[in-house]
N, C-alpha and C positions, 0 to 999 in steps of 0.2 A: 514692388506690391503695383504697379501697374498692369502686369500682366494679369494677378488675381481678377484686379479692378476691371479689365477687361471681359474678362469671363463671365462678372455677373453683370454687366453693363447690354452685354450682347444678347440678352432674352432672359425671360425667369427662371430660373436655376430648379431642377429638381430636388427633390429631398435628398438631405445625405442619405436616405436609403436607398437611392440608385447607385450609390457608389461602395458605401460601406457594408457589402455582401457577407459579411461575416461575425454577427452579433444576432444570434438566437436568443428562444425566452423571453419574450420582450413582455406578454401577459400572464406568466404560470402562476405569478402572485408569488413566488418561492425567494428568496433572498440567497437562497443558498447556491446558486448558479454563479456566484459573482467572483471576480479574478483582483487578485491585489495587483493595483498598479504601479509600476518606478515612477516616481517624480522626475521631469525633464526641464525641470524650472518655471520661467514664467516670462510671461511675454505683456507689458503695461499690468501688469495685476495678476492677470488672468493664468490660473495655472494650466501646465503641459502637461497631461499624462500620455502613458501609453497608448490608449483610443483614439489620442489627437494624431499620436505618431503614425498610427496604422491609417488612421482618416488620411491625413495629407500624402502619405506614401503611395495609396490607393488611387488619391483625386491626382496627383502628379503621374501616376503611372497611366491612366483616362486620357489625360490631356495631350499626353506624348502618343498616344495609340490613335488619338484622332489625326494626329500630323503623320505619324511615320507606318502606320498601320498596326493591324490587330497581332501582328507577329512579335511588333517591338517589346521589348524587356528594358527595365532599367538596369538588369543585369549588364547589359551591351555597352553600358557608356563607360568610360573610365573610373575608376577607384576615386570615389569623392565627391562627384560631381552630383550621383542621386541623392546622397547627405546634403549639399547644402540646396537643392531643389526643394526637400522636404523639410528645411529649417524654415526657406523662404515663404514658401506656403503656410507652417504654423506660424511664421510671424505675421504674415497678411492677414490670415481668417481671426487671429488675437486681436490684431491691432482692430481690425474691423468690428470684433464683439465687444471690446471694452467703449470703443464710442457707443455701440448700440445701448450698452451698458448704463453710460454715463448720463444718456437723453432719454431712459426709462421706457426702452420698447421691447425688453424682454419678455417673451410671451410665457405663460404658463406651462404645467407640467399637462394637465388636461388637454389643452390647445394641442400640444405635441403628442400627445395619443390619437387626438382626431385627425390631425394631418396625414398618421399615419395610416388609420383605419382608411381615411374617405381616398389614400392616396390610387390613383389609377391603375398601376402597374399592380396593387394587391387586389383589384377585384373580380370576383366571378359569379358565375350566373345568379348567384341569391346575395351577391353583394360583398363584401371582404371574404376573402378565401384563405384560410390560415394554413390550409397546405401548400398553396403558392408562396405566400409569404414564409414558409418555414425552409420551402425549397431555394428560394432567393437571397435569404441572409444567413441559411446554415452555415458556421463554422465554427469559431473555438470559444463559445462561452460567455461571451461578454457579459455584464450586468443589465439589468432591464433600466436601473439607475442612470448608470452611463450611457448605454444607448438613446434613451429619453433625451437626456441632456445634449446630444450631439443633435436631436432634431430641432431642439429648443435653440441652439445656439445659430444654426444654418436658418431657419426661419426667422429669427430675429434682426440674422444680417440682411436678409434677404429686404425686410421694411427698410431698414436703414438705407440701401440700396435704392430704393422705391421713394423713398422721403426725398431724399436729396435728387432725384430727375424730376420729381413732381417740380423742382423750382427752376429747372433748364427745359425750355423749348424753343423753338426756331421761331424768329419773327419774321414775319411774310414781308414787312419792307426791305428788312437787311436782304433777305433770297432775292428780292426784285434787283437790290441795288449788287448783287453778286454776277446772275444772271446777266446784266445791263453791261457790268465791267468787260465778263468775255463775251457779250454778244456787238460788242462794238467794234466798227470797222473803222478803217482808211484807208485811201489810196496811196501808196507811195512811189518815189522815182527814188532809185538807187544804182549805185555803182559798185559792180565786185572787181578784185581782184585777187584772182586763182595763183595764190604763190608757187606752187608748185609746177605750173604751168610758166610763169614767171621767170623762175630760176632757170629752167630749162632751156628758155630760148638765149639765155644771156651767153654772151661768147666770153671764151677765158682762156690765157696762153698760159703754157709752162714756165715763162718766165715772169708772169703775174701772182701763180701758183708758187713757185720759191719764193717771190717776194713776202708773201701773205704768210708763207712758212718761216720764215727766218724772222718776222715781226710777231710772231704767236706760235712760238714755242709749246709753249704747253697744251695746246688743244691736238698735239699730235703724241701725246705720252703712249708708250706702250702700256698694257695690261701686266700687271704683277703676275707671274707665273710659279707655281709651288711643284713639288713632286713630292710624291706622298707612299709609303709602305703601310700595310696594312693586313692583319687575319681578320677573318670572320666567324664567330661561333653561329652557324642558322640555325633552326628551328628543322626544315626540312634535311638538315647534312645528318642530325643525331636521329630523325626519326630512321633510316637507314641502317643506324648503327642498333637498335634494339631487336635483341632476342625474343622470341615469345618460346617459353617454358613445354614441354611438352601437356603437360596436365593442364595448363593455364584454361583452357576453354571450358573443359568438361570444372575444374573447380569455381570460376567463373558463371557458368550456365546456374550452379547449384543454388550462388550467393544470391544471383538475379532470382530464382523461384523462391527463395526466402523473402525476399524486397518484395517480391510480387504477392505472394500470402497477406503481408505485414499492409499491403493497400486495399484488401478487402474491405468494402463497406456494407454496413449491416443499417437497416430502415428497421427502425422500432414504435410501434405506441404504447401509448400507458392509462393505465386507470389512477386515479390520484384521489385522494382525501386530505382534503385542507383541515390541519390540526385546530387551526384557530375557531374553526367552525362548530367543534366540538367542547362539552365540558372539562374535558381531563385528555390526554393522551391515551389514557385508556381506555376511553370510551371511543376516540376514533380508530383505535387499534381496534376494539370491538366490530366495529362498524365494518372495516376492512377483511377482516377474519368473517365474516359472516357471508360477504361477496365471494371469497376467495373458496369457502366451503360450496357455495355454489357452482363457482365455475370446475372444479375438480368432480365435483359429480355429474357433471354436466346437464343442471336443470338449465342454466341459461349464456348464452355465446359472452365473448367477452366486448365482440363490438356492441351487445343488446347492453350490456352493464355500463359500459363507456357511453353511448346515448342516452340511458334512463341516470345515473348516477354520478359520473364524474363529474369533480368539481373543481377541473382546470378549464374555464369557459373557452378559453382561446384555442383548444383542440377537440372539445368535446363534439361539435358538429363534424370533425373531419376523422371521426373513427378514433380518436385520442392520436393522430399521427404528430410523431417528432420531427422526424427526416431520418437524413442518413449520417451515419457515425464512421470514418476510419478506425477510431479508438481513442479521440482526443476532444469530441463536440460535447461528449454528453458528459455530467457527472461520474467520478469515479465510481461510485457505488453503481450506477447504471452501467458504467464498461463491462465493469470486473462480473456480473449477472451476464452479461450477453457472452461470453465467454462461454457459460454452459449450457448455452441454448442451441439450440436445433430450430430450422422454418417452422415458424407458426408455434414455438412450445412458449408456455408462459413461465415468468421467473416467481419464484418466492417474494414474500410482500419485500418490499425494500423501503427503510425508513431514512427521512431526511429529516434534516434541524426542524421544519417546519410542515413536513408533507410525508405521505407513505403512498406507496407504488405498486402496482405492479403490470410489469413490462411484456408485449407479444412481438415477439422478433419476425416482421412482418414482409421482410425481402433482404436477399444477399447478393451483392453485387460485388463479383471477382472480376478482376481486370484480365484481360485479354493473355494466354501464355502463349509465346513462341516459341516454336522448336528449336532444339539444339541448332539446326542446320541453319535456321532462320536468323538467328542471333550470332552466330559465330562472325560473321565481318564485323558486325559494331562491336563486339566484345575486345576481338584483336585491335581495334582501330582505339578504341578506349585505353587498352594498355599504352600502344606505342603512343600516343598521343600524350600520354601523362609521363611514361618513362623520358620521352624525347624531353620534354621539358625539365626535367627532375636531372639527367645527365648535362646538357647545356648549364642550367641554372649552377650544379656544382662546378663545373670547368668553370664558369666565368667569376666565382667566388673566389676560387684557387687563384685564376689571374691577376682578378682584380688587387687581392694581395700583394703579389708577386709586383705588381706596377707601384706599388706604395714602397715596395723594399726597392724599389729603384734598379729592376733585371732589366735586357735589353729586349726587343721585340724578337730576336733569334730566340732566346731564351724561352718566351712567351710562347711560340709555334711549336718548338719541341715539345714543352710541359701540353699544349694540348693536341699534339699529332696534325698541324694546321699546316698548311703552305701560305709561304707569303705572297702578297699582291700587289704590285707597282701601278702607281696610277700612270708615271709618265710625267713629264713636266709641261704642264698646262696650265692654262688662267681660269678664274673662276668660274666660266660656263661651259668649259668643257673639262673640268674635273669629276669623274665617278667613281665611286667603292662598288665592285659587282658584287652581287648576291647580296646589297645592304642600302638600301632606298630611304633611310630615315635619320638624313642628315642635310644640311644645307650649306650652298657655298658660302655664306657668310660665316658659319662655324668654323669649317676650314683656314676659309683665309682672315680670320680673326686675329687681330695684333698680337694676342696674347698666347697665340698657339707659336711655340719655338721649336727652331729644327731640333731632332734626336730626342723630343719630349713626348713620351706617349701619352695620346688623348684616348678616352672612353664614349663611344656613341653605343647609344641603347635604342632599340624597336621595341614591339609588341612580340615579336617572333625573332630577334637576333641582337646579336652584340657586334660590334666592329672596336677594335684596339690600332689606333693608327697612328702613324710617327712621320711628322715632315722631315724628309731628309734633305731636300735643296731648295732654295727661295731666291728667285729673282726679281729684282725690284723693278720698278717701272721706269722708263728713261726715254730722251725723246727719241723716236725712232729716227731715220735715216730718209732724207727727201726724198731720194728713190723707191721706199717702201711707201710712202704716201703723198707722191702726188697728183694720184685722182681726188684723195681726198682734199688736200691743198687747192688743188681746181674747183671743185665743187663747191670751197667755202666760199672762193672768188665771187663767184656766180651769184651765191646767197648776199654776198655786201653789194652787189651791183644792183639786185633785184631789192634790197631794202633799199638805197640811194634813190632807185626811181620812184619809189612810194613814196618817203619822203619830203621828194620835189612835187609828186604829183597831190597830196593832200593840200597844198596851197591853193589850186586849181579847182577841185571837186565841186566847190557850191556853184563857179561860173559855169562849169560842165554842166551840171545838173538843171539849171536854170536855163542853158542853152545858150548862153553868151560867146563859150567857148566849146571847140570840139575836143570830144576824147581822144586821145591818143591812139595810134593805130600800132600798141605794140600787143605781143603775147600774152593772155591770162588779163586782159581789161575787157570788161563789157558793162554795157547799160541796160534797164530794164524798167517797166510799168507794171505796177501789179493793182489791180482795183480792189476794191474791201474787203481787206487784209484785217481778221482777229487775231486776237492774243494768241489763241491756241495755233493757230497757223503753221503748217509744216513748211510753209513755201522758203523761208529763213531759217538759220539757227535759231534755236531759242533765245539765246544771249541775246541775238540780235533785237528780234521780238519785242522782248520785253522793254529794251532802249526805246524802241518806237514810242511804246505808249505811256512810258514813263517822261517823254518830251512836248513840248509843246509843239503845236499845229505849225510848219514852218519852218523849224528847226533845223538845223544841218547835225544830224549826228553820227559818229564814226567808233567802228568796233573789230577786233580783231579776233578771229575763233580760234579754240585750241589746234586746230591744223597750219594755222600762220596765214588765212586768205584775211583779207581785208574788205570793209564795206563803205561805203559813205552814203545815207540816205536821208532824206525831207519826206514827210506827209502829209497831206491834204485833205482836206472833205471830209470831217471826221462824221460817221454816220451813230448816232445814239437811239437805239431802240426803243421804242414805248413800250407801257405793260401788254397793250393787245400785240405787239410786234412778238413777245416775248413767251405769250400763252402755250405755245405748243412745245416750249421744252424746259418750261419752270419747274416739272416734277424733276427731271434728269437732275438740274440745280439743287434742288430741295432736298435732294438725296446727298450730294456731293456736301451741301451745306452742312446738314445733321451730322456728317462723320467730323466734319471739322468741328461743329460743339463738341460731339464725345469729347475730342482728342485735347480739346481743351479743359471739360470737367474733370477729364483722369489727369490731367496734370494738375489740377487743384487741389482738388483728393489728397492724390499722392502726395502734394506739399503740407496738405495740413495733417494729414494722420501721421506723417513722420517727426513731426514738431515733438519735442520732450518724448520719442519714445523711448520705451524702458526696456532694454533686452537683457533678461538673466537666464540663455538655456545654460543645462549642464548635462552630463550622461549620454550623449550621444558618441 
């Protein structure tokens, strides 16, 4: 939920219109354009419908595109990931909605309509622009009621978030305290021992190395080594096996032409009579018959009739324009009528449940048709890709079954016409499977992997059948092979002893009562006005300095083995006037931290007693 809340808190969200670009017919006044939605269960008692799933998918897609670019698609993700993202989005939205409903801040349907009409993205020169609206949201015919419900829910959620934010605001005193903490400075005296330099300077003999080796044999174990034999079913290899039939390009191009024809988009305008405005259906029919007679006689133009008499107020000012369809955006009766129309033709009168219509085909947009020469390379590539995957998958399933039956790797290789490769006897870091990268050393060196047992590994575009043929366990290496390592360990041990001995004298040396030893890697320095965010010393050392009392000796070792002994003095705490130039910077930092705290609180509060009953995904 936190991700969704961060999106809300980052600024005022656009109404759902900006994301749900797929819901036409908001103001047509006809209930006949609806869709029967499947049930997907509920979250906190809020029903989840198909339109919620569409909304969540679009919103997840838009969020990821803002991160990875406009070319990103949910289809690029591994199977299952998009579904989980969409489910989480639905749960987040419905949880927020249920809380908004509980405190009574759900807006009215009328308010939702006003939000749509007043939205800046639909404004033209004369106010609300129906054509702009249609072109933006045209798609697959959700009902007006469902669309308005979405706007109601989104604005209501915005109100809930606004209400919570009004109770969260920065306190100037806390900002000043934060700035003062980071701007407070101290003078420091410190001793540093550079561990690497100190170790390098230590003398160690071969005899000392052998003594250390004999006392610590487990430090000198060899790495386990294994040898593997394997075969790989590679997508790239199967591509070379695909043969393109002689007539394939011709036949595939004909399919391409048919598909392109199905992608033609038609723009229509309509004249509408609303049956509810007349005493009877016959009276409404009589009115539109009279209009049709005038159109057929050429007494009046379609555009004039729409402007003067159409009863669809939403499209009337735009010459009745309903936008584009590729065959499934308009009611079925409209789509069937369009099939018989040429450009600028008028349809016969079309009767729907609550209304009567006359259509005009105003624009035909056909996709660009590429020549067969332009398409040949792509068509062949599609065939090769599909056939290579199919051939590889067939062989994989066959070999997988053979493995279950207990066959040998040689029999697998013969069945798939593959050559067996060998890794050689190597340790975990040097073992590699050629032409197959989707494995880890931990997988191959897992204790469960047994000699002469075939293991199967899978990647996005290949499969590997791997059998361990030999394993050499770890053992103590001979001293002659590890003499340099043993001598280095002696140097480290001597350096550690020097550090331990020195620590008892560190404070006296910092105070000047004793002299710093003349050892390589030992240094003593003083810095003035060091602040908490200083990079002069490692961050863990600086933090300890400001957590200690003035004059207290602190010790610290860093991740690379260096050691510090530090004493601070002369703490300077800035006044409010001293901080005037930097307060704005710390105010932004404080606000970010405050937002994170609020998000964490909301996340915990909203998840209490959460009831999720999703289904049919």
